[in-house]
C-alpha positions as YAML, in Angstrom:
chain: A
units: angstrom
residues:
- id: 1
  name: MET
  ca: [38.90, -60.37, 0.09]
- id: 2
  name: ALA
  ca: [36.66, -58.59, -1.87]
- id: 3
  name: LYS
  ca: [37.50, -58.19, -4.97]
- id: 4
  name: PHE
  ca: [38.26, -54.17, -6.44]
- id: 5
  name: SER
  ca: [37.90, -54.00, -10.37]
- id: 6
  name: THR
  ca: [38.67, -50.90, -12.55]
- id: 7
  name: LYS
  ca: [37.60, -53.16, -15.26]
- id: 8
  name: LEU
  ca: [36.76, -50.84, -18.41]
- id: 9
  name: ASN
  ca: [32.93, -51.40, -20.24]
- id: 10
  name: THR
  ca: [32.56, -55.13, -21.79]
- id: 11
  name: THR
  ca: [28.94, -55.09, -22.19]
- id: 12
  name: ASN
  ca: [27.74, -55.05, -25.79]
- id: 13
  name: ARG
  ca: [25.35, -52.30, -25.12]
- id: 14
  name: PRO
  ca: [25.46, -49.15, -27.29]
- id: 15
  name: VAL
  ca: [28.21, -46.11, -26.12]
- id: 16
  name: SER
  ca: [27.32, -43.07, -26.38]
- id: 17
  name: THR
  ca: [30.12, -40.40, -27.59]
- id: 18
  name: THR
  ca: [31.19, -38.74, -24.30]
- id: 19
  name: ARG
  ca: [31.38, -42.56, -23.47]
- id: 20
  name: LYS
  ca: [33.56, -43.94, -26.07]
- id: 21
  name: THR
  ca: [35.94, -40.74, -25.94]
- id: 22
  name: LYS
  ca: [35.91, -41.78, -21.77]
- id: 23
  name: LEU
  ca: [37.07, -45.25, -23.05]
- id: 24
  name: ARG
  ca: [39.14, -44.29, -25.94]
- id: 25
  name: LEU
  ca: [41.05, -41.82, -23.14]
- id: 26
  name: ASP
  ca: [41.15, -44.94, -20.81]
- id: 27
  name: GLU
  ca: [42.51, -46.96, -23.54]
- id: 28
  name: LEU
  ca: [45.30, -44.00, -24.26]
- id: 29
  name: LEU
  ca: [45.93, -44.05, -20.43]
- id: 30
  name: VAL
  ca: [46.69, -47.70, -20.01]
- id: 31
  name: THR
  ca: [48.40, -47.86, -23.07]
- id: 32
  name: ALA
  ca: [50.65, -45.12, -22.74]
- id: 33
  name: THR
  ca: [51.51, -46.31, -19.08]
- id: 34
  name: ARG
  ca: [52.68, -49.47, -20.42]
- id: 35
  name: LEU
  ca: [54.90, -47.87, -22.71]
- id: 36
  name: PHE
  ca: [56.16, -45.33, -20.17]
- id: 37
  name: ASN
  ca: [56.94, -48.29, -17.53]
- id: 38
  name: THR
  ca: [58.59, -50.87, -19.91]
- id: 39
  name: GLN
  ca: [60.75, -48.32, -22.09]
- id: 40
  name: GLY
  ca: [60.55, -45.02, -20.00]
- id: 41
  name: PHE
  ca: [59.11, -41.94, -20.49]
- id: 42
  name: LEU
  ca: [61.65, -40.25, -22.38]
- id: 43
  name: SER
  ca: [62.14, -43.52, -24.82]
- id: 44
  name: THR
  ca: [58.80, -43.39, -25.65]
- id: 45
  name: ARG
  ca: [57.11, -41.35, -28.76]
- id: 46
  name: MET
  ca: [53.78, -40.90, -29.37]
- id: 47
  name: ASP
  ca: [53.22, -42.36, -32.95]
- id: 48
  name: GLU
  ca: [54.60, -45.71, -30.95]
- id: 49
  name: ILE
  ca: [52.05, -45.17, -28.39]
- id: 50
  name: SER
  ca: [49.00, -44.27, -31.53]
- id: 51
  name: SER
  ca: [50.25, -47.60, -33.45]
- id: 52
  name: SER
  ca: [49.96, -49.77, -29.88]
- id: 53
  name: MET
  ca: [46.39, -48.12, -30.05]
- id: 54
  name: GLN
  ca: [45.91, -48.57, -33.75]
- id: 55
  name: ALA
  ca: [45.01, -44.96, -34.12]
- id: 56
  name: THR
  ca: [46.85, -41.86, -36.14]
- id: 57
  name: PRO
  ca: [49.46, -40.06, -34.09]
- id: 58
  name: GLY
  ca: [47.44, -36.84, -34.29]
- id: 59
  name: SER
  ca: [44.24, -38.67, -32.96]
- id: 60
  name: LEU
  ca: [45.91, -38.60, -29.40]
- id: 61
  name: TYR
  ca: [46.04, -34.85, -29.25]
- id: 62
  name: HIS
  ca: [42.57, -35.11, -29.12]
- id: 63
  name: TYR
  ca: [43.08, -36.17, -25.53]
- id: 64
  name: VAL
  ca: [45.73, -34.03, -24.32]
- id: 65
  name: GLU
  ca: [48.04, -31.82, -25.55]
- id: 66
  name: SER
  ca: [51.61, -32.88, -25.47]
- id: 67
  name: LYS
  ca: [53.41, -36.05, -24.11]
- id: 68
  name: GLU
  ca: [54.34, -34.09, -20.54]
- id: 69
  name: GLU
  ca: [50.53, -33.88, -20.05]
- id: 70
  name: LEU
  ca: [50.09, -37.51, -20.89]
- id: 71
  name: ALA
  ca: [52.47, -38.85, -18.65]
- id: 72
  name: TYR
  ca: [50.72, -36.27, -16.02]
- id: 73
  name: ARG
  ca: [47.51, -37.97, -16.66]
- id: 74
  name: CYS
  ca: [49.07, -41.31, -16.22]
- id: 75
  name: TYR
  ca: [50.74, -40.45, -12.73]
- id: 76
  name: LEU
  ca: [47.03, -39.23, -11.76]
- id: 77
  name: ARG
  ca: [45.26, -42.20, -12.87]
- id: 78
  name: SER
  ca: [47.90, -44.57, -11.10]
- id: 79
  name: CYS
  ca: [47.02, -42.30, -7.61]
- id: 80
  name: ASP
  ca: [43.37, -42.65, -8.05]
- id: 81
  name: ILE
  ca: [43.66, -46.41, -8.82]
- id: 82
  name: ARG
  ca: [45.76, -46.66, -6.03]
- id: 83
  name: ARG
  ca: [43.81, -44.48, -3.03]
- id: 84
  name: ALA
  ca: [40.83, -46.28, -4.69]
- id: 85
  name: GLN
  ca: [42.18, -50.19, -3.72]
- id: 86
  name: LEU
  ca: [43.31, -48.47, -0.29]
- id: 87
  name: GLU
  ca: [40.00, -47.28, 0.23]
- id: 88
  name: HIS
  ca: [38.25, -50.49, -0.97]
- id: 89
  name: ALA
  ca: [40.86, -52.46, 1.13]
- id: 90
  name: ASN
  ca: [40.11, -50.07, 4.16]
- id: 91
  name: ASP
  ca: [37.33, -51.54, 6.40]
- id: 92
  name: PRO
  ca: [36.78, -50.58, 10.18]
- id: 93
  name: GLU
  ca: [35.59, -53.76, 10.86]
- id: 94
  name: ASN
  ca: [38.74, -55.74, 9.78]
- id: 95
  name: SER
  ca: [42.13, -55.58, 11.51]
- id: 96
  name: GLY
  ca: [45.21, -53.51, 10.42]
- id: 97
  name: LEU
  ca: [46.86, -56.95, 8.92]
- id: 98
  name: GLU
  ca: [43.64, -57.86, 7.18]
- id: 99
  name: ASN
  ca: [43.12, -54.57, 5.30]
- id: 100
  name: ILE
  ca: [46.84, -54.40, 4.17]
- id: 101
  name: CYS
  ca: [46.37, -57.93, 3.09]
- id: 102
  name: ASP
  ca: [42.94, -57.19, 1.11]
- id: 103
  name: PHE
  ca: [44.88, -54.06, -0.22]
- id: 104
  name: PHE
  ca: [48.00, -56.04, -1.75]
- id: 105
  name: GLY
  ca: [45.51, -58.90, -2.16]
- id: 106
  name: ASN
  ca: [43.30, -56.85, -4.91]
- id: 107
  name: VAL
  ca: [46.48, -55.13, -6.13]
- id: 108
  name: LEU
  ca: [48.05, -58.38, -7.18]
- id: 109
  name: ALA
  ca: [44.80, -59.69, -8.27]
- id: 110
  name: ASP
  ca: [43.49, -56.80, -10.56]
- id: 111
  name: HIS
  ca: [44.87, -57.22, -14.22]
- id: 112
  name: GLN
  ca: [43.03, -54.71, -15.73]
- id: 113
  name: SER
  ca: [44.66, -51.41, -13.87]
- id: 114
  name: ARG
  ca: [48.48, -51.81, -13.84]
- id: 115
  name: THR
  ca: [49.47, -48.30, -12.85]
- id: 116
  name: ALA
  ca: [52.38, -45.95, -13.88]
- id: 117
  name: ILE
  ca: [55.86, -46.24, -12.44]
- id: 118
  name: VAL
  ca: [56.47, -42.70, -10.96]
- id: 119
  name: GLY
  ca: [59.90, -42.61, -11.49]
- id: 120
  name: GLU
  ca: [60.37, -39.61, -13.70]
- id: 121
  name: LEU
  ca: [58.32, -36.78, -11.95]
- id: 122
  name: ASN
  ca: [61.29, -34.65, -13.29]
- id: 123
  name: ALA
  ca: [60.21, -34.27, -16.52]
- id: 124
  name: LEU
  ca: [56.44, -33.07, -15.81]
- id: 125
  name: LYS
  ca: [56.06, -29.26, -14.93]
- id: 126
  name: PRO
  ca: [57.17, -28.55, -11.24]
- id: 127
  name: VAL
  ca: [53.29, -27.96, -10.42]
- id: 128
  name: TRP
  ca: [52.27, -31.46, -11.94]
- id: 129
  name: ALA
  ca: [54.81, -33.09, -10.26]
- id: 130
  name: ASN
  ca: [54.39, -31.54, -7.29]
- id: 131
  name: ARG
  ca: [50.45, -32.47, -7.56]
- id: 132
  name: ILE
  ca: [51.34, -36.11, -7.82]
- id: 133
  name: ARG
  ca: [53.98, -36.27, -4.82]
- id: 134
  name: ARG
  ca: [51.05, -35.00, -2.64]
- id: 135
  name: LEU
  ca: [48.75, -38.00, -3.79]
- id: 136
  name: GLN
  ca: [51.61, -40.03, -3.35]
- id: 137
  name: ARG
  ca: [51.69, -38.77, 0.05]
- id: 138
  name: THR
  ca: [47.99, -39.29, 0.63]
- id: 139
  name: ASN
  ca: [48.45, -43.16, -0.38]
- id: 140
  name: VAL
  ca: [50.96, -43.50, 1.98]
- id: 141
  name: GLU
  ca: [49.55, -42.28, 5.14]
- id: 142
  name: ILE
  ca: [46.50, -44.24, 4.71]
- id: 143
  name: CYS
  ca: [48.66, -47.17, 4.44]
- id: 144
  name: GLN
  ca: [50.25, -45.80, 7.32]
- id: 145
  name: LYS
  ca: [46.92, -45.75, 9.29]
- id: 146
  name: MET
  ca: [46.29, -49.39, 8.29]
- id: 147
  name: VAL
  ca: [49.11, -50.48, 9.43]
- id: 148
  name: LEU
  ca: [49.24, -48.34, 12.74]
- id: 149
  name: ARG
  ca: [45.47, -50.15, 13.07]
- id: 150
  name: GLY
  ca: [47.00, -53.21, 12.94]
- id: 151
  name: VAL
  ca: [50.12, -52.46, 15.52]
- id: 152
  name: ASN
  ca: [47.53, -51.09, 17.73]
- id: 153
  name: ASP
  ca: [45.08, -54.06, 17.68]
- id: 154
  name: GLY
  ca: [47.71, -56.53, 18.22]
- id: 155
  name: SER
  ca: [47.69, -58.09, 14.21]
- id: 156
  name: ILE
  ca: [50.70, -56.18, 12.95]
- id: 157
  name: GLY
  ca: [54.52, -56.54, 15.33]
- id: 158
  name: THR
  ca: [56.35, -53.40, 14.08]
- id: 159
  name: THR
  ca: [58.34, -50.39, 15.86]
- id: 160
  name: ASN
  ca: [57.74, -48.00, 13.82]
- id: 161
  name: PRO
  ca: [54.29, -47.84, 11.32]
- id: 162
  name: HIS
  ca: [55.40, -44.50, 9.62]
- id: 163
  name: LEU
  ca: [58.39, -46.38, 8.02]
- id: 164
  name: THR
  ca: [56.99, -50.08, 7.43]
- id: 165
  name: GLY
  ca: [53.73, -47.89, 5.58]
- id: 166
  name: ILE
  ca: [56.07, -46.41, 3.19]
- id: 167
  name: ALA
  ca: [58.02, -49.76, 2.67]
- id: 168
  name: LEU
  ca: [54.61, -51.28, 2.01]
- id: 169
  name: MET
  ca: [53.85, -48.65, -0.74]
- id: 170
  name: LEU
  ca: [57.43, -48.74, -2.63]
- id: 171
  name: SER
  ca: [57.09, -52.41, -2.78]
- id: 172
  name: LEU
  ca: [54.26, -51.76, -5.31]
- id: 173
  name: ILE
  ca: [56.38, -49.42, -7.34]
- id: 174
  name: HIS
  ca: [56.85, -52.38, -10.49]
- id: 175
  name: ILE
  ca: [53.41, -53.65, -9.91]
...
C-alpha cells in the first residue's frame, strides 16, 4: 500500500511570505476543523479558534471574512483531501478491492489530514452548501467506480455497488 500524505512544511528552510500565509491558512483550517468537529459549528467561537492557534481573533479575518466562510473552506479542504486520497488509491493495475483497501488504509494512517464532519451544511450559504454536496457526490462516485471495478473483477461481492460505495464513504464521516 502506497502512503498518501498531506503533511505541512516540516523543513527548516526559510519560508516566503506567501508560503507562510499558506501555512498559517492551513493551520487555521486544521484548527477550525478540529473544533467544529468536537464542538459543532454553532458552538465554536472565532476567539476559541484563534486562542487554539495562539493568534489574535482579528488576525483570522486576514484569511476569511466570517465563521461561515471558514466552515466552507474547511469543508472544501475536506472534500479535496478525500478526492486526492481516492485518486491516489485508484490504481488501474489493482483490483477494485485492493484500491478500496489502499484508500481506507491511507485514510486511517493519515493523522495529519483530519477532515471536517460535513453535518452542518445548512449553516452555510446555499450556493456554498450546494458546491460541497456536489464535491461529496463526486467523491462517492469515484468510490462507487472502485467498488464496481471490484465486482467486475470478482474481488468484491455485492449486489449493489452504488449503495456499497455510499456506505463506504459514509463510514468515514467521523474519521
